N, C-alpha and C positions, 0 to 999 in steps of 0.2 A: 504494500500500500504506500502511497505517496507519503513520505515521512514529514514533509513540510506542512501538510494539511490533512492529517489522518482523520477519516470519517467526517470531513468538513465539506458541507455542501457548497461553500464559496470557492473551493479549489476548482480552477477551470477544468481540470481533468475529470474530477468527480461530476461537475456540471455536465460535461459532455457525456459521461456514462449515464447519468440520470436521464438525460434527453433520449439517449439510445434505448434505455430500459423502457421508457414510456412508449416510444415509437414501436418497439418490438411488440408490446402488449396491444397497441392499437392495430398493428398490421397482422397480428396473429390471434384473432378472437378465440376465446376458450382456453388460452394458455394457463397452465397451473405453474406452480413454483419450479418444478423440474424442467418443464418445457421452456420456461422463460430463462432459467439459468443456463441451460444448454444452448438455447438460441442465441443468447448474448455472446457466449463463448465462441460459437461457430460463426455467427454473422457479423459480430463486432469485435473480433479478437484483439485488434490493436488498441481499441478504446478500453477494453477490459484490462489489458496488460498495462497500458499507460496509467490508468487510475488505481489499479489494485496490485500491480506487480505480476511477475511471472511465476511465482511460487503457486502451484495449483491449490494447495491447502488454504493459503491466505486469500487467493482469489475467490474460492468457493465460500469461505467464511465472510468475505467482504460482500459478496452477492447476497448471502443469507441476511446479513445486516441491512443491506439496501432494500430487500424485499419488505422488511418491516418498517422502513422509513417513509416519511411523507414526501410527496412531490406535488408542486403546484403546476397545474396545467396552464401555460401562459395564454392559451386561447380562451379559456373560460374563467380563469382565476380560482378554480376549485382546487382544494387540497385534499388528498387522500393518500393512504399508504399504497405502495405498489401492489400489495396483495388485494387491496380494495379496488384499485384500478383494474386489476385482472378480473375481478368479479363484475365490475361495470361493463367490461368488454367481453362478456361471456359468450357472445355469438355475433354473427354479422348484423342481425337486426339491432342489437344494442349499440354496435359501432355506428350504424346509420342514425340512430337517435342522437348519439354524441355529435355527429356532424351537423344535425339540425340545431342542437344546442349551440354549437360554435357559430353557426350562421345567425342565430337569434342574438347571441352576445355581441357579434359584430354590428348588427342592426341597432342594438341598444347603445353601443358606444358611439355610433354615428349620430344618434339622437341626443347624445350627451348624458345618457343614463349609465351609471357605473354598475356592473354586475360582476360578482355578487356584491350586494350592498352591505 
């Protein structure tokens, strides 16, 4: 794990990993922890290694910690643990609803309404 910012969401490398972790859930509806963990390692290996290091045990431990941590979706302003985001994106219909929410949030922003309030 990055020794300068261990477990720190403000670390740019962890920020990139958190964004990739959210993206993976969004693009792979129905993912559970194991799917997500293996998907990040196989689809975003450089990001995982940069943020968590190349030691497999430390990387797996770091991903387990990340799964339990909160992430703010920049498009909606909603905060949830990654495990809760996985539940929210349980199937393609749920992801479709998410995109409707993103559109509604954007329309509210254009009208000058802050969401969530």
